DSSP file (Angstrom, degrees, kcal/mol; ACC not computed):
  #  RESIDUE AA STRUCTURE BP1 BP2  ACC     N-H-->O    O-->H-N    N-H-->O    O-->H-N    TCO  KAPPA ALPHA  PHI   PSI    X-CA   Y-CA   Z-CA
    1    1 A X     >        0   0    0      0, 0.0     4,-2.7     0, 0.0     5,-0.2   0.000 360.0 360.0 360.0 -31.1   -1.3   13.1    9.7
    2    2 A X  H  >  +     0   0    0      1,-0.2     4,-1.1     2,-0.2     0, 0.0   0.902 360.0  50.3 -60.6 -40.0   -3.7   11.4   12.3
    3    3 A X  H  4 S+     0   0    0      1,-0.2     3,-0.2     2,-0.2    -1,-0.2   0.914 115.8  40.6 -64.7 -43.3   -3.2    8.1   10.6
    4    4 A X  H  4 S+     0   0    0      1,-0.2    -1,-0.2     3,-0.0    -2,-0.2   0.818 116.9  48.6 -76.7 -31.1    0.6    8.3   10.6
    5    5 A X  H  < S+     0   0    0     -4,-2.7    -1,-0.2     2,-0.1    -2,-0.2   0.575  85.3 114.6 -86.8  -8.5    0.8    9.8   14.1
    6    6 A X  S  < S-     0   0    0     -4,-1.1     2,-0.8    -3,-0.2    -3,-0.0  -0.256  71.6-119.8 -61.2 148.7   -1.5    7.2   15.6
    7    7 A X        +     0   0    0      2,-0.0     2,-0.3     0, 0.0    -1,-0.1  -0.825  58.9 126.1 -95.2 109.7    0.0    4.9   18.2
    8    8 A X        -     0   0    0     -2,-0.8     2,-0.4    28,-0.1     0, 0.0  -0.960  42.9-142.7-154.3 168.3   -0.3    1.3   17.0
    9    9 A X        -     0   0    0     -2,-0.3     2,-0.5    29,-0.0    28,-0.1  -0.990   8.6-172.6-142.3 131.1    1.7   -1.8   16.3
   10   10 A X        +     0   0    0     27,-0.5    30,-0.2    -2,-0.4     4,-0.1  -0.991   5.6 176.5-122.6 126.3    1.3   -4.4   13.6
   11   11 A X        +     0   0    0     -2,-0.5    -1,-0.1     2,-0.1     3,-0.1   0.755  56.9  74.9 -99.5 -28.7    3.5   -7.5   13.8
   12   12 A X  S    S-     0   0    0      1,-0.2    28,-0.1    29,-0.0     2,-0.0  -0.272  99.9 -70.3 -82.5 170.0    2.2   -9.5   10.9
   13   13 A X        -     0   0    0     28,-0.1     2,-0.4    55,-0.0    28,-0.2  -0.352  54.5-166.4 -58.6 135.2    2.9   -9.0    7.2
   14   14 A X  E     -a   41   0A   0     26,-2.5    28,-2.8    -3,-0.1     2,-0.5  -0.993   9.5-158.7-132.2 131.3    1.1   -5.9    6.0
   15   15 A X  E     -a   42   0A   0     -2,-0.4     2,-0.5    26,-0.2    28,-0.2  -0.945   3.1-168.4-113.3 126.8    0.5   -4.8    2.4
   16   16 A X  E     -a   43   0A   0     26,-3.1    28,-3.2    -2,-0.5     2,-0.5  -0.967   5.4-165.7-110.4 120.8   -0.2   -1.1    1.5
   17   17 A X  E     -a   44   0A   0     -2,-0.5     2,-0.4    26,-0.2    28,-0.2  -0.941  14.2-178.8-110.4 123.8   -1.4   -0.6   -2.1
   18   18 A X  E     -a   45   0A   0     26,-2.7    28,-3.4    -2,-0.5     2,-0.5  -0.922  28.4-126.9-126.8 143.7   -1.3    3.0   -3.2
   19   19 A X  E >   -a   46   0A   0     31,-0.4     3,-1.7    -2,-0.4    28,-0.2  -0.784  21.5-136.1 -86.0 130.8   -2.2    4.8   -6.3
   20   20 A X  T 3  S+     0   0    0     26,-2.4     7,-0.4    -2,-0.5    30,-0.2   0.827 103.0  40.7 -56.2 -34.0    0.7    7.0   -7.6
   21   21 A X  T 3  S+     0   0    0     28,-2.9     2,-0.4    25,-0.3    -1,-0.3  -0.076  75.8 153.3-110.4  33.5   -1.6   10.0   -8.3
   22   22 A X    <   -     0   0    0     -3,-1.7     5,-0.1    28,-0.5    28,-0.1  -0.493  27.9-164.1 -64.2 117.1   -3.9    9.8   -5.2
   23   23 A X  S    S+     0   0    0     -2,-0.4     3,-0.2     1,-0.2    -1,-0.2   0.710  85.7  45.2 -78.7 -18.5   -5.1   13.3   -4.7
   24   24 A X  S    S+     0   0    0      1,-0.3     2,-0.4    -3,-0.0    -1,-0.2   0.874 127.1  20.1 -89.9 -42.7   -6.3   12.6   -1.1
   25   25 A X  S    S-     0   0    0     -6,-0.1    -1,-0.3     4,-0.0    -3,-0.2  -0.853  81.6-149.5-131.1  95.1   -3.4   10.7    0.3
   26   26 A X    >>  -     0   0    0     -2,-0.4     3,-1.9    -3,-0.2     4,-1.1  -0.128  32.9-101.3 -61.5 162.3   -0.1   11.2   -1.7
   27   27 A X  H 3> S+     0   0    0     -7,-0.4     4,-2.5     1,-0.3     5,-0.2   0.807 120.0  69.0 -55.0 -31.6    2.4    8.4   -1.9
   28   28 A X  H 3> S+     0   0    0      1,-0.2     4,-2.0     2,-0.2    -1,-0.3   0.832  96.7  52.7 -59.3 -31.5    4.5   10.2    0.8
   29   29 A X  H <> S+     0   0    0     -3,-1.9     4,-2.6     2,-0.2    -1,-0.2   0.912 108.7  49.8 -68.5 -42.4    1.7    9.4    3.3
   30   30 A X  H  X S+     0   0    0     -4,-1.1     4,-2.6     2,-0.2    -2,-0.2   0.891 110.1  50.9 -60.7 -40.3    2.0    5.7    2.3
   31   31 A X  H  X S+     0   0    0     -4,-2.5     4,-2.1     2,-0.2    -1,-0.2   0.905 111.6  46.8 -65.3 -41.5    5.7    5.9    2.7
   32   32 A X  H  X S+     0   0    0     -4,-2.0     4,-2.1     2,-0.2    -2,-0.2   0.898 112.9  49.7 -66.5 -39.9    5.4    7.4    6.2
   33   33 A X  H  X S+     0   0    0     -4,-2.6     4,-2.5     2,-0.2    -2,-0.2   0.909 109.0  52.0 -65.2 -41.9    2.7    4.8    7.1
   34   34 A X  H  X S+     0   0    0     -4,-2.6     4,-2.3     1,-0.2     7,-0.3   0.926 111.0  47.6 -58.8 -45.5    5.0    2.0    5.9
   35   35 A X  H  < S+     0   0    0     -4,-2.1    -1,-0.2     1,-0.2    -2,-0.2   0.871 111.5  51.3 -63.7 -37.3    7.8    3.3    8.1
   36   36 A X  H  < S+     0   0    0     -4,-2.1    -2,-0.2     1,-0.2    -1,-0.2   0.898 109.5  49.3 -66.8 -41.5    5.5    3.6   11.1
   37   37 A X  H  < S-     0   0    0     -4,-2.5   -27,-0.5     1,-0.2     2,-0.2   0.910 108.9-140.9 -67.4 -41.5    4.2    0.0   10.7
   38   38 A X    ><  -     0   0    0     -4,-2.3     3,-1.9    -5,-0.2    -1,-0.2  -0.691  38.8 -27.0 116.5-166.9    7.8   -1.3   10.4
   39   39 A X  T 3  S+     0   0    0      1,-0.3    -1,-0.2    -2,-0.2   -28,-0.1   0.639 124.0  62.6 -67.5 -15.6    9.8   -3.9    8.6
   40   40 A X  T 3  S+     0   0    0    -30,-0.2   -26,-2.5    -3,-0.2     2,-0.4   0.425  85.7  96.5 -88.3   3.2    6.9   -6.3    7.9
   41   41 A X  E <   -a   14   0A   0     -3,-1.9     2,-0.5    -7,-0.3   -26,-0.2  -0.774  54.6-166.3 -97.4 137.0    5.1   -3.6    5.8
   42   42 A X  E     -a   15   0A   0    -28,-2.8   -26,-3.1    -2,-0.4     2,-0.5  -0.987   5.1-157.6-120.9 126.3    5.4   -3.6    2.1
   43   43 A X  E     -a   16   0A   0     -2,-0.5     2,-0.5   -28,-0.2   -26,-0.2  -0.917   9.5-174.2-103.9 124.4    4.2   -0.5    0.1
   44   44 A X  E     -a   17   0A   0    -28,-3.2   -26,-2.7    -2,-0.5     2,-0.5  -0.980   8.8-156.7-120.0 123.1    3.3   -1.1   -3.5
   45   45 A X  E     -a   18   0A   0     -2,-0.5     2,-0.6   -28,-0.2   -26,-0.2  -0.860   6.2-149.1-101.9 126.7    2.5    1.9   -5.7
   46   46 A X  E >   -a   19   0A   0    -28,-3.4   -26,-2.4    -2,-0.5     3,-0.7  -0.847  14.4-137.8 -98.0 119.7    0.4    1.3   -8.8
   47   47 A X  T 3  S+     0   0    0     -2,-0.6     3,-0.1     1,-0.2    -1,-0.0  -0.295  85.0  29.6 -68.3 159.3    1.1    3.7  -11.6
   48   48 A X  T 3  S+     0   0    0      1,-0.2     2,-0.3   -29,-0.0    -1,-0.2   0.805 102.7 102.9  58.9  32.2   -1.8    5.2  -13.6
   49   49 A X    <   -     0   0    0     -3,-0.7   -28,-2.9     1,-0.1    -1,-0.2  -0.979  44.8-176.6-139.3 153.6   -4.0    5.0  -10.5
   50   50 A X        -     0   0    0     -2,-0.3   -28,-0.5   -30,-0.2     3,-0.4   0.279  67.9 -23.2-115.9-115.0   -5.3    7.6   -8.1
   51   51 A X  S    S+     0   0    0    -30,-0.3     2,-0.2     1,-0.2     3,-0.1   0.678 134.0  42.5 -80.7 -17.1   -7.4    7.0   -5.0
   52   52 A X    >>  +     0   0    0      1,-0.1     4,-2.9   -34,-0.1     3,-1.5  -0.548  58.8 161.2-128.4  68.0   -9.0    3.7   -6.0
   53   53 A X  H 3> S+     0   0    0     -3,-0.4     4,-2.2     1,-0.3     8,-0.4   0.796  75.0  63.6 -61.3 -26.9   -6.4    1.5   -7.6
   54   54 A X  H 34 S+     0   0    0      1,-0.2    -1,-0.3     2,-0.2     8,-0.1   0.802 115.6  30.6 -65.7 -27.6   -8.5   -1.6   -7.1
   55   55 A X  H X4 S+     0   0    0     -3,-1.5     3,-0.5     2,-0.1    -2,-0.2   0.814 123.2  46.8 -95.5 -39.9  -11.1   -0.1   -9.5
   56   56 A X  H 3< S+     0   0    0     -4,-2.9    -3,-0.2     1,-0.3    -2,-0.2   0.847 131.9  16.0 -75.4 -35.2   -8.8    1.9  -11.8
   57   57 A X  T 3X S+     0   0    0     -4,-2.2     4,-2.7    -5,-0.3    -1,-0.3  -0.515  73.0 163.2-135.3  64.9   -6.2   -0.8  -12.3
   58   58 A X  H <> S+     0   0    0     -3,-0.5     4,-2.8     1,-0.2     5,-0.2   0.834  73.9  52.7 -61.1 -35.4   -7.9   -4.0  -11.2
   59   59 A X  H  > S+     0   0    0      2,-0.2     4,-2.1     1,-0.2    -1,-0.2   0.944 113.8  42.5 -66.3 -45.3   -5.5   -6.4  -13.0
   60   60 A X  H  > S+     0   0    0      2,-0.2     4,-2.2     1,-0.2    -2,-0.2   0.924 116.0  49.8 -64.8 -44.3   -2.4   -4.8  -11.4
   61   61 A X  H  X S+     0   0    0     -4,-2.7     4,-2.7    -8,-0.4     5,-0.2   0.939 112.3  46.6 -59.3 -49.2   -4.1   -4.5   -8.0
   62   62 A X  H  X S+     0   0    0     -4,-2.8     4,-2.8     1,-0.2     5,-0.2   0.860 110.2  53.6 -65.0 -35.7   -5.2   -8.2   -8.1
   63   63 A X  H  X S+     0   0    0     -4,-2.1     4,-2.2    -5,-0.2    -1,-0.2   0.925 112.1  44.4 -64.1 -44.0   -1.7   -9.3   -9.2
   64   64 A X  H  X S+     0   0    0     -4,-2.2     4,-2.2     2,-0.2    -2,-0.2   0.933 116.4  46.1 -65.7 -46.7   -0.1   -7.5   -6.3
   65   65 A X  H  X S+     0   0    0     -4,-2.7     4,-2.7     2,-0.2     5,-0.2   0.917 113.1  49.0 -64.3 -44.0   -2.7   -8.8   -3.8
   66   66 A X  H  X S+     0   0    0     -4,-2.8     4,-2.0     1,-0.2     6,-0.3   0.916 111.2  50.0 -62.5 -43.3   -2.6  -12.3   -5.0
   67   67 A X  H  <>S+     0   0    0     -4,-2.2     5,-2.5    -5,-0.2     4,-0.4   0.907 112.6  47.6 -61.8 -41.3    1.2  -12.4   -4.9
   68   68 A X  H ><5S+     0   0    0     -4,-2.2     3,-0.8     3,-0.2    -2,-0.2   0.934 112.9  47.4 -65.0 -46.2    1.1  -11.0   -1.3
   69   69 A X  H 3<5S+     0   0    0     -4,-2.7    -1,-0.2     1,-0.3    -2,-0.2   0.792 118.5  40.5 -68.6 -28.1   -1.5  -13.5   -0.1
   70   70 A X  T 3<5S-     0   0    0     -4,-2.0    -1,-0.3    -5,-0.2    -2,-0.2   0.375 111.1-120.7 -99.6   3.1    0.3  -16.5   -1.7
   71   71 A X  T < 5 +     0   0    0     -3,-0.8    -3,-0.2    -4,-0.4    -4,-0.1   0.796  64.8 142.8  61.0  31.4    3.7  -15.1   -0.6
   72   72 A X      < -     0   0    0     -5,-2.5     2,-0.4    -6,-0.3    -1,-0.2  -0.297  64.1 -74.3 -85.6 178.6    4.9  -15.0   -4.2
   73   73 A X        -     0   0    0     -2,-0.1     2,-0.3    -3,-0.1    -1,-0.1  -0.658  49.1-124.9 -76.8 126.8    7.1  -12.3   -5.6
   74   74 A X              0   0    0     -2,-0.4   -10,-0.1     1,-0.1    -1,-0.1  -0.579 360.0 360.0 -74.6 130.3    5.2   -9.1   -6.1
   75   75 A X              0   0    0     -2,-0.3    -1,-0.1   -12,-0.1   -11,-0.1   0.499 360.0 360.0 -66.2 360.0    5.5   -7.9   -9.7
């Protein structure tokens, strides 16, 4: 709750990559954080991943990150 209730503002494009089965921070936290950041935030949930989607699903993670960084369509 501290993360979502913190007072901050982000103006640039922001990507949140979340593991669907994260036991520490459920997807609902990501959704609340995305809403808090605003319209420039994109939440992408990776299936078959928990707290470390970059390690658990590296191909999916890298595809999403690369698409975001190159402003391509996120798969």
